[in-house]
N, C-alpha and C positions, 0 to 999 in steps of 0.2 A: 268807640261803640262796638258792642258785640255783634258779630255777623249773624245774619239769619240762619246760615248753615249750622253754626255752633249752637245757636239757640234751639234749633230743631233736634239736634242730638241730645241736648240737655232735657228737652221736654219728653222725649222717648225714654231716656234713662230714669227721669223722675217718675214717669208713669209706672214703670216696672218696679221701682223701689217702693213707691207708695202702695202698689198692689200687694207687695209682700208685707210691708209694715202694718197696713190696715186690714190685712186678711181679705183682700178683694181679688185674689187670684181666680176664684171660681167665676165671678162675673166677667172678668177679662177673658177667660177661656170660653165662656158662653158666647160672648161677642164674636170671637174668632171662629168657633165652630159653626155658629149660625150663619155668619157671612160666607164661610167656606161652602156650606150646604146650599145657600142661595145662589152662589156663583156656579155650582155644579148644575143646579136645576135650570139656571138661565142658559147654560151651555147646551142643555138638552132641548129647551123650549124656545129660546131666542126671544122671549117676552118676559119683561120683569114682573108684570102683574100676575101672569100665570105662575111664574116661579114662586112668587110671594104667597099665592093662594095654596099651591101644593105644599110649600113649607109649613104654612099654618095648619093644614090638614095633618101633616106628618107629626107636628108637635102635639096637636090635640090627640092624635091616636096614641102617641107614646105616653102622654099624661094619663089618658084613660086606661091604658094597659097597666101602668104603674099602680094606679089606684085599685084596679081590679085584683092584681096579684097581691098587693099589700092586704087588702080586705080578705081575700081568700086565705092567705097565710095566717092572719090573726084568728080567723074562725076555725081553721083546721089545726092550729097549734096544739090545743088540749088533746084532741083525738090522736094526733101524731105522737105526742109525748106519752099518752097512756099505752099506745101500741109499742113504742120503742123502749120505754123504761124497763118493762119486764125482761126484755132481751138483754139490756145493759146490765141489769141486776144478776141475771143468770151467768153472763160472761164474767162479771166481777166475782161472783161466788166461787166459780171454778178456779179462779186465781187467788182466792182468799183475800179479796179486796172488799172493804166495807164502804158502800156508797151512802152518802148522807140523805138520800131521798128514795122514795118508793113509788111515788105517783106525781102527777102534774102539780098538785097543790103543795106538796112537800118540796118539789123542785123550785117552785116560785118563792117559797119561804126561804129556801137556802140562798137564792139569788138576792132577795131583799136583805137578808142578814149579812151577806158578803159585801153588798154595797153600802151598808150602814143601817141606821134606824129607818123606820118606815117614812117618817117625815122627811129625812134627808133623801130617801129614795124618791119620794114624790117631787122634791125640789130638783133632783137630778133629771127626772122625767120632764119637768116644766122647763128647765134650762135647755134640754135637748129639743123640745118642741119649739122653743123660742128661736134657737139657732137654725133649726130646719126651716121655720117660717121666714127668717131673714134671708137664708140662701135662696128660697123659692122666689121671694120678692125681687132680690137682686138678679136672679136668673131671668125673670120676666122682663125686668128693665134692660138686661143685656140683649134679649131677643128683640125687644122694641128698638134698641139702639142699632143693632145689626140691620134690621129692616130699613131703618131710616138711612143708614149709610149706603145700603144697597140701592135704594131708590134715587138718592141724590148725594153723590160723594162730594167731598171738598169742604174745607172749613170756611170758605168765603164765597157762598153761592151768589152773592150780589156784586161780584167784582166789577162787572161792566157798568155799574151805576156810579162808581166812585169818581170824584172830580179829578183826582190825581191817579193816573193809571198805574204807574209803577210805585205805589206807595209802600211804606215799610210793612204795614199790617198784611197786605196781600202777599207780598214776597215771603214774609215769615210763614204765612198760612200755606203757601206752596211748598216751602221747604219741610214744614212739619208733616204735610200730607205725603210728601215723598218718603220721609223716614218711616212713617207708619205703613205706607204701601210696600216698601221693601221688607219690613218686618212681617207683614201678612204673607208676602211671597215666600219667606223662609218657613212660615207656618204651613203654607200649602205644600211646600216641598216635603216637610216632615210628615204631613198627613198622607202624602202619596206612599211613603214607606210604611206608614201605619196600616194602610189597607192591605199591603202584602203580609204584614205581621198578623193581622186579623184573619186573613185567609189560612195561614199556617196553623194558627191557634184553633180555628174552626174545624179544620180537617182532623187535627189530633183529637179534639173533643168529640167530633162526630164518630170517630172510630170507637171511642169508649162508650158513647151513648148507645150506639147500635149493637156493640158487642154485649153490653149489659142489659139490652132490651128495656131501657128505661121508658116509662110512659111519656107520651107527647114528644118523642125524640125529634121529629121534623121541626116542631115549634121551638124547641130548645136550641137546635142548631141555628135557626134564624136569629134567635135572641143573642146567641153567642157571637155571631158575626157582627150584628149591629152594635152590641155593647163593646166589642173588640175595637171598634173604630175610635173609642175613647181610651187612651192608654191607661193601663193599670186599674183605675177605678171602674172602667167598663168590665174588666175581667172579674173584679170583686163582685159586681152586681150579678153577672151571669153565673158565676160560681155559686153564689148564695142561692139562686133559684134552682140550680141543678142539684145541689146538696139537699135542699128542702124536698124536691120531688123524689129524690132517691130515699129520703127518710120516710116517705109515705109507703115505700115498698118494704124496706127492712133497714135496721140499724147497720148491719154489716155492709150493705150496698152503699149506704150514706158515708160510712167511714172510708170505703174504697174510693168513692167519688171524691171525697175531700183530699185524700192523699194524692190521687192522680192530678187533681186540679192545682194543688199546691206545687207539685213538681212542674207543671206547665207554667204556673205563675213565676216560679224562679227562673225557668228557662227564658221567659219573656225579657228579663233584664239583659241577657246576653244577645237575644234577638234584637232588642232595641239598639244595643251598642254596635252590633254588627251591621244590620240592615240599614238602620238610620244613619250610622256612621258612613257607610258606603254611599248612601244617597246624598248626604251633605258633604261628602269627600273629606271627612275627618277620621283619624285613626279610631279604631274601636275602643281602645283603652281611654282615649280622651273623652269620647262620648259617655263611657261608663262613669268616669269621674264626674262629668257634668251632671249626670243623672243623680248620683249620690249627693253632690253638693246642693242641687236643686231641691231634692227631697228634704234635706236637713234644714234648708232656709225657708221653704214655703210649703212643705208637705207634698201632697199629691199634685196640686197645681204646679209647684216648682218642678216636679218630676216630668210633667208634660211640657213645660215651657223651657226646660234646660236645653234640649237639642235645638229648639227654635232659636234661642238666644245665641247658642254656639254657632249655628249656621249664619245667623245675621251678622255676627262679628266678623266671621271669615269673609263674607261677601263684601262688607263695607271696607275692610282693610285691603281687599284686592283692588279696590278702586283708587286707593291712595298711592301715588307714585312717590318713591323715595329717591333722592339723588344718589347716584352711584358713589360708593365709598372707594376712593383710590387705594390700591394695595400699598401696604407699608413698605417703604424703601428699606433695603437692607443696609445696615451700617457696617461699613468696612473697617475692620480692625487693622491698624498699622502692623506691619510685619515685625517691627522691633518689640511690639507689646505682646505678640503671640508666644 
């Protein structure tokens, strides 16, 4: 019979593999991030219901802000394009470059022609909307699952009512809970390093925002720090917002912001490998390889989970004692054969 410990390792490995195969890395990360945030709020408030209410308010605030920024961007996009396209056309004419668009409508037509026929374009938009809706639904389910785990942890909450106390089911549940608890601790360790990375990224971005005198700089700095807590994808979100705000000022400033933020984005790969590698006590090159492999296997979720899995494997292997291997005895060669 398979031991409960081996079964628990198999369940954890199967969960990670299925998350990659079924493209469920985002819901898994939502559960981990949400549970991490709830634990931090509980550390501050010492009351689970207060932490849960504060977390709900924070999620609602972030969702409202996302809807507001998205709506504002969509409404302002034609005006921004009409303001920026003449500057782009003048810049291109000086360098004898012919642009295929002259205003927002012609730019929209070029995008449609590039993506294909209008019907195909509408299908692509519909597929994107469908995928986005699925991600939102799974994210909501992940938040609910994290809240449920936070209020009442354990896979066997009614263990005291079983007739056989040390039954196989309860023991297996304990072992599986232990494996996932250790995996979460690895995630929390990596998140501690990610806070440091977010602070560095925020300081560098703040210097640029203040030097360029970009509108709403304090708000953009706060958004950069909050988004920076989510590796890679958080920077993409904050960078998109910053470039769009810069585009409302001038095309030149938007290009400068884009180049600067791309350089910071590339720097974050090495920051991740160095800072997270030191935090999880793995060589920087090994963490960098794990980041690359994780991104190729699962995309952005794999990029975030790679150092977590690497740290978990190290911690688990440190608990396994291996019998000492005796040194190889030297074989003496007879003198007459030398």
